[in-house]
C-alpha positions as CSV (number, residue, x, y, z in Angstrom):
1,V,0.0,0.1,0.3
2,V,2.6,2.4,0.7
3,E,4.5,1.9,-2.6
4,W,1.1,2.1,-4.5
5,K,0.7,5.5,-2.8
6,F,3.9,7.0,-3.3
7,S,3.9,5.2,-7.2
8,T,0.5,6.8,-7.5
9,M,1.8,10.4,-6.7
10,Q,5.2,10.1,-9.2
11,A,2.7,9.0,-11.8
12,C,0.2,11.9,-11.6
13,I,3.5,14.0,-11.2
14,N,5.2,12.8,-14.5
15,G,1.9,12.4,-16.2
16,H,0.3,15.5,-15.4
17,S,1.6,18.1,-13.1
18,I,3.1,18.4,-9.5
19,W,-0.4,19.9,-8.0
20,L,-2.3,17.0,-9.4
21,G,0.3,14.6,-7.7
22,I,0.3,16.4,-4.3
23,A,-3.6,16.1,-4.4
24,A,-3.5,12.4,-5.1
25,F,-1.2,11.9,-2.1
26,V,-3.2,14.1,0.2
27,G,-6.2,12.2,-0.6
28,I,-4.6,9.0,-0.3
29,C,-3.4,9.9,3.1
30,A,-6.6,10.9,4.6
31,G,-8.5,8.3,3.6
32,L,-6.3,5.7,5.1
33,A,-6.3,8.1,8.4
34,S,-10.4,8.0,7.9
35,I,-10.6,4.1,7.7
36,C,-7.9,3.7,10.8
37,M,-10.2,6.3,13.0
38,V,-13.5,4.7,11.9
39,L,-12.2,1.6,13.0
40,I,-10.6,2.7,16.0
41,F,-14.0,4.4,17.3
42,T,-16.2,2.0,16.0
43,L,-14.8,-1.0,17.3
44,A,-12.4,-0.3,20.0
45,P,-11.7,3.2,21.4
46,M,-8.9,2.0,23.7
47,A,-6.9,0.9,21.0
48,G,-6.4,4.5,19.7
49,S,-2.6,4.9,21.6
50,S,0.6,3.1,21.5
51,G,-0.5,1.3,24.8
52,A,2.8,1.6,26.0
53,P,2.2,3.3,29.5
54,E,-0.9,1.1,30.0
55,N,1.5,-2.1,29.3
56,K,4.3,-0.6,31.9
57,G,1.4,-0.6,34.5
58,W,0.2,-4.2,33.8
59,L,4.1,-5.6,34.1
60,N,4.4,-3.1,36.9
61,G,2.1,-5.6,38.7
62,N,-1.2,-3.5,38.6
63,N,-4.5,-5.1,37.1
64,L,-6.2,-3.2,33.9
65,P,-9.4,-5.0,33.2
66,G,-10.4,-4.3,29.7
67,F,-7.1,-3.6,28.3
68,F,-5.5,-6.6,26.9
69,T,-8.6,-8.0,25.1
70,R,-8.7,-10.0,21.7
71,R,-10.9,-6.9,20.0
72,N,-8.1,-4.6,21.3
73,M,-5.5,-6.5,20.1
74,I,-6.9,-7.0,16.4
75,V,-8.2,-3.5,16.2
76,R,-4.5,-2.3,16.9
77,Q,-2.8,-4.5,14.7
78,F,-4.8,-2.8,11.6
79,A,-5.1,0.5,13.2
80,T,-1.3,0.9,13.3
81,M,-0.8,-0.5,9.9
82,L,-3.0,2.1,8.8
83,A,-1.5,5.0,10.8
84,N,1.7,3.9,9.1
85,M,0.4,3.7,5.7
86,A,-1.3,6.8,6.1
87,G,2.1,8.6,6.6
88,Y,1.9,10.2,10.7
89,P,5.3,10.7,11.9
90,V,5.5,8.0,13.9
91,G,6.8,4.3,14.1
92,R,5.8,0.9,14.9
93,E,7.5,0.3,18.1
94,G,5.2,1.1,20.9
95,P,2.2,-0.4,19.7
96,T,3.9,-3.6,18.5
97,V,5.5,-4.1,22.2
98,T,1.8,-3.6,23.1
99,L,0.5,-6.0,20.5
100,G,3.2,-9.0,21.6
101,S,2.1,-8.4,25.6
102,N,-1.6,-8.4,24.3
103,L,-1.4,-11.5,22.5
104,A,1.0,-13.4,25.3
105,T,-1.6,-12.8,27.9
106,L,-4.5,-14.0,25.7
107,I,-2.4,-17.1,25.4
108,T,-1.5,-17.2,28.9
109,H,-4.9,-16.9,29.9
110,R,-6.2,-20.0,27.9
111,L,-3.4,-22.0,28.6
112,A,-2.8,-21.3,32.3
113,L,-6.2,-21.1,33.6
114,P,-7.2,-25.1,34.4
115,H,-3.7,-25.0,35.9
116,V,-4.5,-22.2,38.6
117,T,-7.8,-23.3,39.8
118,Q,-9.0,-25.8,42.1
119,W,-12.2,-26.9,43.9
120,V,-11.9,-26.0,47.6
121,E,-13.8,-27.5,50.2
122,I,-16.1,-24.9,51.6
123,R,-17.3,-26.7,54.7
124,P,-14.5,-29.4,56.3
125,R,-15.7,-33.2,56.5
126,A,-16.6,-32.9,60.4
127,H,-19.1,-30.5,59.8
128,W,-20.8,-32.5,57.2
129,K,-20.6,-35.5,59.3
130,A,-22.6,-33.3,62.2
131,D,-25.0,-32.4,59.5
132,S,-25.8,-35.3,58.1
133,E,-26.4,-37.8,61.4
134,D,-30.0,-37.2,60.8
135,T,-29.9,-38.2,57.3
136,D,-31.1,-41.3,55.6
137,A,-27.4,-43.0,55.1
138,E,-28.7,-44.0,51.6
139,S,-29.2,-40.1,50.9
140,P,-27.1,-39.0,48.0
141,G,-26.3,-35.8,50.5
142,T,-24.6,-37.7,53.1
143,D,-21.5,-38.2,50.5
144,V,-21.8,-34.3,49.1
145,H,-19.3,-31.9,49.8
146,L,-19.8,-28.3,49.1
147,A,-16.8,-27.0,47.0
148,A,-15.8,-23.5,45.2
149,L,-13.8,-23.2,42.2
150,M,-11.1,-20.8,43.5
151,T,-8.4,-19.6,41.3
152,D,-5.0,-18.6,42.6
153,E,-4.7,-15.3,41.2
154,E,-1.3,-14.3,42.6
155,V,0.4,-17.3,40.5
156,F,-2.3,-16.9,37.7
157,F,-1.1,-13.2,37.3
158,H,2.5,-13.6,37.7
159,A,2.6,-16.4,34.9
160,K,0.8,-13.8,32.8
161,R,3.2,-10.9,33.5
162,I,6.1,-13.6,32.4
163,V,4.6,-14.5,29.4
164,C,3.7,-10.7,28.7
165,T,7.3,-9.6,29.2
166,V,8.4,-12.1,27.0
167,G,5.7,-11.4,24.1
168,G,6.8,-7.4,24.5
169,A,10.8,-8.9,23.7
170,C,9.6,-10.5,20.8
171,G,7.8,-7.5,19.4
172,M,11.2,-5.4,19.6
173,A,13.3,-8.4,18.5
174,M,11.0,-8.7,15.5
175,L,11.5,-4.9,14.4
176,F,14.9,-4.9,14.5
177,D,15.9,-8.1,13.9
178,S,17.6,-8.3,17.1
179,P,16.4,-10.9,20.0
180,I,19.3,-9.7,22.3
181,G,18.1,-5.8,22.0
182,G,14.5,-6.9,22.7
183,I,15.6,-8.6,25.9
184,V,17.6,-5.8,27.0
185,Y,14.9,-3.5,26.0
186,M,12.0,-5.1,28.0
187,F,14.7,-5.5,31.2
188,E,15.1,-1.6,31.2
189,E,11.5,-1.3,30.1
190,I,10.3,-2.5,33.5
191,T,13.2,-2.2,35.8
192,S,14.8,-5.4,37.5
193,S,12.0,-5.5,40.3
194,S,9.6,-7.0,38.1
195,W,12.1,-9.1,36.1
196,P,12.0,-12.4,37.8
197,M,15.0,-15.0,37.5
198,E,13.0,-17.3,35.3
199,V,12.0,-14.6,32.6
200,T,15.6,-14.4,31.3
201,L,16.0,-17.9,29.8
202,R,12.3,-17.9,28.7
203,A,12.7,-14.5,27.0
204,F,16.2,-15.5,25.3
205,V,14.1,-18.9,23.7
206,G,11.2,-16.6,22.8
207,T,13.1,-13.8,20.9
208,T,15.3,-16.4,19.1
209,V,11.9,-18.6,18.4
210,C,10.5,-15.5,17.0
211,A,13.6,-14.3,15.2
212,V,13.8,-17.3,13.5
213,L,10.1,-17.6,12.4
214,S,9.9,-14.4,10.7
215,R,13.1,-14.8,9.2
216,A,11.9,-18.1,7.7
217,L,8.4,-16.7,7.0
218,L,9.8,-13.7,4.6
219,N,12.3,-16.0,3.1
220,L,9.2,-18.1,1.9
221,C,7.6,-14.8,0.8
222,G,10.7,-13.9,-1.2
223,T,12.4,-11.4,1.0
224,T,14.8,-11.0,3.5
225,T,14.2,-9.5,7.2
226,K,17.0,-6.7,6.5
227,A,14.5,-5.1,3.9
228,F,12.0,-4.2,6.5
229,V,14.3,-3.1,9.4
230,V,16.9,-0.5,9.7
231,Y,20.1,-1.8,8.7
232,E,23.7,-0.7,7.2
233,F,24.9,-2.8,4.5
234,N,28.0,-1.2,3.8
235,P,30.4,-1.4,7.2
236,Q,33.9,0.0,7.5
237,P,36.8,-1.2,9.4
238,D,37.5,2.0,10.8
239,S,34.6,3.8,11.1
240,W,35.4,6.6,13.1
241,S,38.8,8.3,14.6
242,W,39.6,10.4,17.8
243,I,38.9,13.4,15.7
244,D,35.5,12.6,15.5
245,M,35.1,12.4,19.4
246,P,34.8,15.9,20.3
247,F,32.5,16.3,17.7
248,F,30.2,13.4,19.1
249,I,30.3,15.0,22.6
250,V,29.2,18.4,21.4
251,L,26.2,16.7,19.2
252,S,25.4,14.8,22.7
253,G,25.4,17.8,24.4
254,L,23.0,19.5,22.1
255,L,20.8,16.6,21.9
256,G,20.6,15.9,25.3
257,P,18.7,18.8,26.7
258,F,16.8,19.1,23.1
259,S,15.7,15.9,24.2
260,A,14.4,17.2,27.2
261,W,12.7,20.2,25.6
262,H,11.2,17.7,23.0
263,T,9.7,15.8,25.7
264,R,8.2,18.6,27.5
265,A,6.9,20.2,24.2
266,C,5.2,16.8,23.5
267,L,3.7,16.7,27.1
268,M,2.4,20.4,26.6
269,V,0.7,19.8,23.0
270,G,-1.2,16.7,24.8
271,S,-2.2,18.4,27.6
272,W,-3.5,21.7,25.5
273,R,-5.3,19.2,22.9
274,Q,-6.8,17.3,25.9
275,K,-8.3,20.7,27.7
276,A,-9.5,21.6,24.3
277,M,-11.3,18.3,23.6
278,S,-12.7,18.8,26.9
279,K,-14.5,21.8,25.8
280,V,-16.1,19.9,23.2
281,S,-19.4,18.3,24.2
282,K,-19.6,14.4,24.8
283,R,-21.8,13.9,22.3
284,M,-19.5,15.4,19.6
285,Q,-16.0,14.4,20.9
286,T,-15.8,11.5,19.0
287,A,-16.3,13.1,15.4
288,A,-14.4,16.1,16.6
289,K,-11.3,13.0,17.3
290,V,-12.0,11.9,14.1
291,G,-11.9,15.0,11.9
292,E,-8.9,16.0,14.0
293,A,-6.7,13.0,12.9
294,V,-8.1,13.2,9.3
295,L,-7.1,16.8,9.3
296,Y,-3.7,16.6,10.8
297,I,-2.7,13.6,8.4
298,T,-3.6,16.3,5.5
299,I,-1.4,18.8,7.3
300,C,1.3,16.5,7.6
301,A,1.1,15.6,3.8
302,L,0.7,18.9,2.2
303,T,4.0,20.0,4.7
304,Y,5.9,16.9,3.5
305,T,5.2,17.9,-0.2
306,T,5.2,21.7,-0.3
307,I,8.7,21.6,1.7
308,A,10.3,19.4,-0.8
309,L,9.4,22.0,-3.3
310,L,12.2,23.9,-1.7
311,A,14.9,21.6,-2.2
312,R,17.0,21.7,-5.0
313,C,17.6,19.0,-7.7
314,F,20.6,17.1,-7.9
315,E,22.2,14.2,-10.2
316,L,21.7,10.6,-9.2
317,P,25.0,9.2,-7.6
318,G,26.8,6.3,-9.6
319,D,26.5,3.9,-6.3
320,D,22.6,2.6,-6.4
321,T,23.0,1.0,-2.6
322,V,20.9,3.7,-1.3
323,E,17.4,5.0,-3.2
324,F,16.3,8.5,-3.6
325,V,13.0,9.9,-4.3
326,R,12.9,11.5,-7.8
327,Y,9.7,13.7,-6.9
328,N,9.8,16.9,-9.0
329,C,12.8,16.7,-10.5
330,P,13.6,15.5,-13.9
331,E,14.9,12.0,-14.9
332,G,18.1,10.8,-13.5
333,Q,17.7,13.7,-10.7
334,Y,16.5,13.4,-7.2
335,N,15.3,15.8,-4.3
336,P,17.1,15.3,-1.1
337,V,13.8,16.4,1.0
338,A,11.6,14.2,-0.4
339,S,14.3,11.4,-0.1
340,L,14.0,11.8,4.0
341,L,9.9,12.9,4.0
342,L,8.1,11.6,1.4
343,T,8.8,7.5,3.0
344,T,8.4,5.8,5.6
345,S,10.5,6.6,8.9
346,E,12.2,3.4,8.7
347,G,13.3,4.4,5.0
348,A,14.5,7.8,6.2
349,V,16.5,6.4,8.9
350,K,18.1,3.9,6.2
351,R,19.4,7.0,4.2
352,L,20.5,8.6,7.1
353,F,22.6,6.2,8.4
354,S,24.2,5.2,4.9
355,R,27.9,5.8,4.7
356,K,28.0,5.8,1.1
357,N,25.5,9.1,0.5
358,A,28.2,11.3,2.4
359,N,27.2,14.7,0.4
360,E,24.5,13.7,-1.2
361,L,21.8,15.1,1.3
362,H,23.4,18.8,1.8
363,L,23.1,20.7,4.9
364,G,20.8,22.9,3.8
365,N,18.1,20.3,2.7
366,E,18.8,18.2,6.4
367,C,18.0,21.1,8.0
368,L,14.5,21.8,6.2
369,A,13.8,18.0,6.6
370,F,14.7,18.8,10.6
371,I,12.5,21.3,11.4
372,A,9.5,19.9,9.0
373,Y,9.4,16.6,11.1
374,S,10.4,17.8,14.2
375,T,7.2,20.0,14.5
376,L,5.0,17.3,13.2
377,N,6.3,14.7,15.6
378,I,5.6,17.0,18.6
379,C,2.4,18.0,17.3
380,L,0.9,14.6,16.9
381,T,0.7,13.9,20.5
382,G,-2.6,13.6,21.8
383,V,-4.1,12.5,18.4
384,P,-5.8,8.9,18.6
385,V,-3.6,6.6,16.6
386,P,-1.4,3.9,18.0
387,S,1.7,5.7,17.5
388,G,5.1,4.8,18.7
389,N,7.7,7.1,18.6
390,F,10.7,5.2,19.0
391,T,11.8,5.5,15.4
392,G,10.6,9.1,15.3
393,S,13.1,9.9,18.0
394,M,15.8,8.2,15.8
395,L,15.1,10.1,13.0
396,I,15.1,13.6,14.5
397,G,18.5,12.8,16.2
398,G,19.8,11.5,13.2
399,L,18.8,14.7,11.2
400,A,20.3,16.3,14.1
401,G,23.7,14.0,13.6
402,R,23.8,14.7,10.0
403,I,23.8,18.6,10.2
404,V,26.5,18.7,12.8
405,G,28.6,15.8,10.3
406,A,27.8,18.3,7.3
407,A,28.8,20.9,9.1
408,V,32.1,19.8,10.5
409,R,32.8,18.7,6.7
410,H,31.9,22.0,5.7
411,V,34.2,23.8,7.7
412,G,36.9,21.5,6.4
413,V,38.3,19.5,9.2
414,P,39.9,16.8,7.9
415,G,39.7,12.7,8.3
416,V,36.3,13.1,9.8
417,A,33.8,9.9,9.7
418,A,31.4,10.1,7.5
419,S,28.0,11.6,8.2
420,G,26.1,8.2,8.5
421,I,28.3,8.0,11.5
422,Y,27.1,11.6,13.0
423,A,23.5,10.3,12.2
424,M,24.0,7.0,14.3
425,I,25.3,9.0,17.1
426,G,22.7,11.8,16.9
427,S,20.1,9.0,16.9
428,A,21.2,7.4,20.2
429,A,21.5,10.8,21.9
430,M,18.2,11.4,21.1
431,L,16.9,8.2,21.6
432,C,18.3,7.7,25.1
433,G,17.0,11.1,26.3
434,F,13.5,10.7,25.2
435,K,13.2,7.0,26.6
436,Q,15.6,7.5,29.2
437,M,17.2,4.2,28.9
438,C,20.9,3.4,27.7
439,V,21.8,-0.2,26.9
440,A,18.9,-0.8,24.6
441,V,19.7,1.9,22.2
442,V,23.5,0.7,22.4
443,V,22.2,-2.7,21.2
444,F,20.0,-1.4,18.8
445,I,22.0,1.3,17.2
446,S,25.0,-0.8,16.9
447,G,22.8,-3.5,15.2
448,C,21.6,-1.0,12.9
449,A,24.9,0.2,12.3
450,N,26.2,-3.4,11.7
451,D,29.6,-2.5,13.4
452,L,30.4,-3.3,16.9
453,N,33.4,-0.8,16.7
454,L,30.8,2.3,17.2
455,V,29.9,0.8,20.7
456,P,32.5,3.0,22.4
457,P,31.5,6.6,21.2
458,L,27.6,5.2,21.5
459,M,28.4,4.8,25.0
460,V,30.0,8.0,25.8
461,S,27.4,9.7,23.8
462,I,24.5,8.1,25.7
463,T,26.1,9.1,28.7
464,V,26.6,12.7,28.1
465,A,23.1,13.2,26.7
466,L,21.6,11.4,29.5
467,L,23.2,13.1,32.2
468,L,22.3,16.6,30.6
469,N,18.8,15.5,29.8
470,R,18.0,14.2,33.4
471,Q,19.0,17.5,34.9
472,V,16.2,19.0,33.0
473,N,13.6,15.6,33.2
474,E,13.3,13.6,35.9
475,R,10.9,11.0,33.9
476,G,11.1,10.0,30.5
477,F,8.2,10.6,28.0
478,D,6.3,7.1,29.2
479,E,6.8,7.7,32.9
480,E,5.3,11.5,32.1
481,Q,2.2,9.6,30.2
482,I,1.9,7.3,33.0
483,L,1.0,10.0,35.4
484,R,-0.9,12.0,33.5
485,K,-3.2,9.0,32.3
486,K,-3.3,8.0,36.0
487,V,-2.3,4.4,35.1
488,P,-1.3,2.6,38.3
489,F,2.4,2.3,38.6
490,L,4.8,2.0,41.8
491,P,8.3,2.7,40.8
492,T,11.1,0.9,42.5
493,E,12.7,3.2,44.5
494,P,10.4,5.4,47.1
495,P,9.9,8.9,46.5
496,Q,12.2,11.4,48.6
497,A,8.6,12.6,50.0
498,L,8.1,9.5,52.2
499,D,11.2,10.1,54.0
500,G,10.6,10.0,57.7
501,M,7.2,9.0,57.6
502,L,5.4,6.1,59.3
503,A,3.6,2.7,57.4
504,S,0.3,4.1,59.2
505,E,0.4,7.2,56.7
506,L,0.2,5.3,54.1
507,A,-2.7,3.4,55.3
508,D,-6.0,3.1,52.6
509,Q,-8.7,5.6,53.6
510,L,-11.6,3.0,53.5
511,P,-14.8,3.0,54.9
512,A,-15.9,0.4,57.6
513,S,-17.8,-1.4,55.0
514,A,-14.7,-2.6,53.5
515,E,-13.9,-4.7,56.6
516,L,-15.7,-8.1,56.3
517,P,-16.6,-10.6,58.8
518,Q,-15.8,-14.7,58.5
519,E,-19.3,-14.9,57.5
520,A,-21.4,-12.4,56.1
521,E,-25.2,-12.8,54.5
522,L,-25.3,-12.2,50.5
523,G,-26.8,-9.1,50.9
524,Q,-24.2,-7.5,52.2
525,V,-21.5,-8.8,50.4
526,R,-24.0,-8.0,47.2
527,K,-24.1,-4.0,48.9
528,V,-20.4,-3.8,49.5
529,L,-19.5,-5.1,45.9
530,Q,-22.1,-2.6,44.3
531,S,-21.0,0.4,46.7
532,A,-19.7,3.6,45.0
533,D,-17.2,4.0,48.0
534,L,-15.4,0.8,47.2
535,E,-15.7,0.3,43.3
536,E,-11.8,0.9,43.2
537,C,-11.2,-1.4,45.8
538,S,-9.9,-4.7,44.9
539,A,-9.0,-6.4,48.3
540,F,-11.0,-6.7,51.1
541,P,-9.8,-7.7,54.7
542,I,-11.6,-10.5,56.9
543,V,-11.7,-9.1,60.4
544,T,-12.7,-10.7,63.7
545,E,-13.4,-8.8,66.6
546,S,-13.4,-10.4,70.5
547,A,-16.2,-9.2,73.2
548,S,-13.1,-6.5,74.4
549,G,-13.3,-4.8,70.7
550,F,-9.7,-6.2,70.1
551,K,-9.6,-7.0,65.9
552,T,-7.7,-9.3,64.3
553,C,-7.1,-9.2,60.3
554,L,-7.5,-13.2,59.1
555,G,-6.3,-12.3,55.5
556,F,-7.8,-10.9,52.4
557,T,-10.2,-11.5,49.6
558,T,-10.5,-10.2,46.1
559,R,-13.5,-8.8,44.5
560,D,-13.3,-11.5,42.0
561,R,-13.7,-14.0,44.6
562,L,-16.8,-12.4,46.3
563,R,-18.3,-11.6,43.0
564,A,-17.8,-15.1,41.9
565,A,-19.7,-16.7,44.7
566,V,-22.5,-14.1,44.7
567,E,-23.0,-14.7,41.1
568,A,-23.0,-18.7,41.7
569,A,-25.6,-18.1,44.4
570,E,-27.9,-15.9,42.1
571,S,-27.6,-18.1,39.1
572,P,-30.5,-19.7,37.5
573,E,-29.0,-23.1,38.1
574,S,-27.9,-22.4,41.4
575,P,-29.5,-24.2,44.3
576,V,-29.9,-21.3,46.3
577,T,-32.0,-19.6,43.3
578,A,-34.0,-23.1,43.6
579,L,-34.5,-23.0,47.2
580,L,-35.6,-19.3,47.5
581,S,-38.6,-20.7,44.6
582,R,-39.5,-23.8,46.6
583,E,-39.9,-21.7,49.9
584,A,-41.8,-19.5,48.0
585,E,-44.7,-23.0,47.3
586,H,-43.8,-25.3,50.2
587,G,-42.2,-23.3,52.8
588,E,-39.1,-23.9,54.6
589,G,-38.1,-27.8,55.7
590,E,-36.2,-31.1,55.1
591,E,-36.8,-31.1,51.1
592,A,-35.2,-27.5,51.3
593,D,-32.2,-28.9,53.2
594,N,-31.6,-31.7,51.1
595,L,-32.0,-29.8,47.6
596,L,-28.9,-27.7,49.3
597,R,-27.1,-31.0,50.4
598,Q,-27.3,-32.2,47.2
599,A,-25.4,-29.2,44.9
600,L,-22.0,-29.3,44.0
601,V,-21.8,-25.9,42.7
602,A,-19.1,-23.1,43.1
603,R,-20.2,-21.3,45.9
604,S,-19.4,-20.6,49.6
605,F,-22.6,-20.3,51.5
606,S,-23.8,-22.1,54.4
607,L,-26.6,-24.6,54.1
608,D,-28.2,-23.1,57.5
609,S,-28.2,-19.7,57.0
610,L,-27.1,-19.3,53.2
611,T,-24.2,-17.0,54.5
612,L,-21.3,-16.8,52.6
613,H,-18.2,-17.9,54.2
614,L,-15.7,-15.2,53.6
615,A,-12.8,-16.8,55.6
616,R,-12.7,-19.2,53.2
617,L,-12.0,-17.3,50.1
618,A,-9.3,-15.5,51.8
619,D,-5.6,-15.5,51.5
620,K,-5.0,-16.6,55.3
621,N,-1.2,-15.8,55.1
622,P,-1.5,-12.2,54.7
623,Y,1.6,-9.7,55.0
624,T,1.7,-7.5,58.3
625,V,3.5,-4.5,58.8
626,L,4.0,-2.4,62.3
627,E,2.2,0.9,62.0
628,E,5.4,2.4,63.2
629,M,7.7,0.9,60.8
630,P,9.2,3.6,58.4
631,A,7.0,4.3,55.4
632,V,10.0,3.5,52.9
633,R,10.6,-0.2,54.4
634,A,6.5,-0.6,54.0
635,Y,7.0,0.6,50.7
636,A,9.9,-2.0,49.4
637,L,7.1,-4.7,50.5
638,F,5.0,-3.7,47.5
639,S,7.8,-2.2,45.0
640,R,10.3,-5.4,45.5
641,A,8.8,-8.2,47.2
642,G,5.7,-7.9,45.1
643,A,2.7,-7.6,47.9
644,W,-0.5,-6.5,46.6
645,A,-2.1,-6.0,50.1
646,A,-0.7,-6.0,53.8
647,C,-2.2,-5.5,57.3
648,L,-1.1,-2.8,59.6
649,I,-1.3,-3.7,62.9
650,S,-0.2,-2.3,66.4
651,P,2.8,-3.6,68.3
652,S,0.3,-6.2,70.3
653,G,-1.0,-7.2,67.1
654,E,-4.0,-5.7,66.8
655,Y,-5.7,-5.0,63.3
656,R,-5.2,-1.0,62.5
657,G,-6.1,-0.8,58.5
658,M,-4.7,-1.8,55.4
659,I,-2.3,-1.0,52.9
660,S,-3.1,-2.0,49.3
661,K,-0.6,-1.6,46.5
662,G,-3.4,0.5,44.6
663,G,-4.1,2.7,47.5
664,L,-0.3,3.1,48.0
665,I,0.3,4.4,44.5
666,K,-2.6,7.0,45.3
667,T,-1.0,7.4,48.6
668,T,2.3,8.6,47.2
669,R,1.2,10.4,44.0
670,R,-1.2,12.6,46.3
671,I,1.9,13.2,48.9
672,E,4.3,14.2,45.6
673,E,1.6,16.4,44.2
674,D,1.5,18.2,47.6
675,T,4.8,18.2,47.5
676,E,5.6,19.8,44.4
677,L,2.7,22.0,45.5
678,L,4.5,23.5,48.7
679,K,7.8,23.8,46.6
680,S,5.8,25.8,44.0
681,F,5.0,28.0,46.8
682,G,8.5,28.3,48.4
683,G,7.3,25.6,51.2
684,G,10.7,24.0,50.2
685,G,10.7,21.3,53.3
686,G,8.5,18.9,51.6
687,L,6.9,16.2,54.1
688,R,9.4,16.9,56.9
689,G,6.7,19.2,58.9
690,A,7.3,23.0,59.8
691,G,10.7,22.1,61.5
692,G,12.5,20.4,58.4
693,G,15.6,21.9,57.4
694,S,17.6,21.2,54.4
695,S,19.6,18.1,55.5
696,S,18.1,14.7,54.4
697,P,16.9,13.1,57.2
698,S,17.7,9.1,57.7
699,R,15.1,6.8,56.1
700,R,15.5,4.3,59.0
701,S,15.1,6.8,62.1
702,P,12.3,6.1,64.0
703,D,12.4,9.7,65.8
704,R,12.1,11.5,62.6
705,G,8.9,9.3,62.0
706,H,7.3,10.3,65.3
707,R,8.2,13.5,64.8
708,R,6.3,13.8,61.6
709,Q,3.4,11.8,63.1
710,V,3.2,14.7,66.0
711,E,3.5,17.4,63.6
712,V,0.5,16.1,61.4
713,A,-1.5,15.9,64.5
714,H,-0.7,19.4,65.4
715,T,-1.4,21.0,62.1
716,N,-5.0,19.3,61.8
717,D,-5.5,20.4,65.1
718,G,-4.5,23.8,63.9
719,A,-7.1,23.6,60.8
720,E,-10.0,22.3,63.3
721,S,-9.5,25.3,65.0
722,G,-9.8,28.1,62.4
723,G,-6.0,28.1,61.5
724,E,-4.8,27.5,58.0
725,A,-5.5,24.3,56.2
726,S,-2.9,21.8,56.2
727,P,-1.9,20.8,52.4
728,W,-1.4,17.1,53.9
729,P,-4.3,14.1,53.9
730,S,-5.9,14.6,57.0
731,K,-6.0,11.0,58.9
732,P,-9.7,10.5,60.3
733,D,-8.3,8.8,63.8
734,P,-4.1,9.9,64.2
735,M,-2.7,6.9,66.2
736,P,-1.8,7.8,69.5
737,V,2.0,8.1,69.8
738,G,4.9,7.7,72.3
739,P,7.4,10.3,73.8
740,L,9.8,11.7,71.3
């Protein structure tokens, strides 16, 4: 389709006029974009993005219901193809990684589910013997045991995330024909805390199989993988010299801050577009988004074609290893700007990386292409297309590297490397700043260059660029998107704002109805599941209370288990439903009891009271956290040990609350936002209270934790008595504190 699009434009130019060719090109791009938008908003609106932030959130150990579905995967696959065929200034990397993870998740769900479910006996056999003493020995109810079909969610999700990681690695391995690169990319993407030991071998095997199958299928189609990936066919034994190293450092020093500015500009455009779209009525938002996407590709196509008209035509070089675009030039000549813009992103990067066209693109033409593509790439943020900016960042950095390389040659410095080498260095510097990763960038760029001699200068350039970038941006583009989209994600390292805080300050702020007893009536559980205050709560503590008021947490159950039990009890085939209808006709009696005794269903309710035995649905080995434990130590339990819920207890073992992973994410984000708010108003001290100084407190100091707790209590008291309100989240029931 891409070849047909460009050949149609060229045929119209050759046979008629340049303006007819431009009109045909714009019409084809707009038509492909229209099909893409209709496909997304008709079938799967969630497929209208790269999915990279959501994928990182899932691999971080958070549940994202409705994201990894079969429909989203299919629609994202076709939409990604249409978006790239239309000519948006994007790449395929982000959506392809998400597609690999999506496919792996669906396969694992189908194959692993039977192995992580088991029938759990609801009532012990001793209870059944007692219940069946008055029952006829020949009755079938005497040998029947009630059981519930339980799923081990922790093991199940762990298996899905392992295979999901392998699927994402396979996606990157296929795009760059680099199995090792795919593994390293996913390792840097999800960090070591989410990378179990068994993933390495499985990712190695998975990417190997993917690379071999991809190569075999392309060979069967009469082509090779190198025709579809960025690859330089003309390596040189000595591709660079020490004369180039200062210029490499200067190039990296320029692109480090520029990549940070590029990230901020993209985020600013996305925020502006979101605010503008919020002013449109909800009924018209879908039409507005579709229209905006089609209008934007029209602007892109017009920009590509008109900017290319500003370039001069040059004679085709004798070496045909690199293809050029003729566009408006006479036969035997080529247009340098059209060769960079009127092609795919991968094709443009190939021309930039080539070492055979050192003087064919020219400095002025490269500047035109750099300004046009960078502007369109930034302004694309927020348009609902499944786009990845991996190749886009490589292209921007490659153009910048070409400009520096051409400038060095123009000055007349002797013995410098080819401009393609500078393009590779620039791509690495730009890409590492945008993604804030380093090792994977070296692996991919050196693989594209087909030259391991470039590894040292690549590492130097990435070091310089990344250090400068992090002086401006604390996080990369994907991490910023995670925060703005409010995707659940828990960083490995705790935020600095948690220094000096206690674990009790991280407790989930849940109503009392979230604490469930060992046994509860069906209506009570249904009310909890339908409560608007608890709709985001995924873990429920099972709590017992003694006559003296001492609370003990037996464990946690999940929303899915509670919902499954309620649905089983309310289903038409359920003995409970049959019992209720039978009671309406015949009342209560032995017949109704026998009806329940003979049931083999996945439910957890008693025969006598029709109550749910919630304790039998719970994980009875919960993590426990002392309320006076330093907050950063409790944080590590979730970020490194993989806990999803923990009981907050007093030194005497009494239950005081719950910390869930989802609640911890919200709490830490709220604390960081409050800290940033204080800094913006000149508060400076962060979460160290009114007496916090400039020195960093020890993360293990209990005294600082006690002091922080007293300060919060005093601040809240001041707000209640008419003083200034505290910016910190107030606790409904502050815990008593010991002496400082």
